[in-house]
N, C-alpha and C positions, 0 to 999 in steps of 0.2 A: 343876236342872234350870228351864227354863218355856221353856216353846216363844208364841212371839206369833202375833195371828193370821193372818201372814202365810205361817207353819212348824204348819199346822197336819196332825197323820201321815195317812195313808194308811192308810180304812179295809177291812178287807176281810171277806170273808163266813164265818163262823166259826162251829162250831157245839159248842154249848151244851147241858147237859141245864141244864130251870127248875122250881121249886118250880110244884107244881100249884093248889095251896091261892092263889089271889086274891089274899088279907090277904099275905103271905110274898112274899120281891121276893128272898129269893136264889136264885144261879146260879151255875151253871160251869162255866170253856170246856170241854168234855169232856175232851181231852189233859190237865186237871192231874185228873180226876172218878173215883171209889174203884168197885171194881165194885158196889159196895151198892147205888147210885144212889137212896140217901134226902137227904132234905134235913139238911144241916146245920142251919138251923136252928127247924122245926121239925118236923124226921122223918118230914114227909109224904111224898108218893112225884111225883120230880125226872119229864117229859117234857122229850124231842127237840124239840130249836127249831133258832134260826138268829140270830146277832145282827150288827152290825157291827162290826170292835174293830178294833185298831192292832196290827199284826202283835207278837207277843213272839219274842225270838231266844230260845229253848230253851238253853241258858250247859254244857257237859260240861267237868265236874271233873275234872280228871288228874290219876290218883294218881302222889307224885313216881316216878324209877330210882329204880332200885335202886342200891350202887354193887355194884362189882366183888368185891367183897371177899359183900360178902351173898350172891352167884350159886352160891359156891359152898359 
């Protein structure tokens, strides 16, 4: 999918965790971060911040419905 100059995505303020190390450029959306909160690249400490990013849609995978025979 290509986006033309006129169709820029809407940016919204998003909570992120970014690496505290100024030489490391790693960051992750807060909603996708683990509880560990260490940098995935350099293993250093992460700090909370805000970044203007396009919205993402979290798709929930549904489990297939069970057949009536499997329910009994």
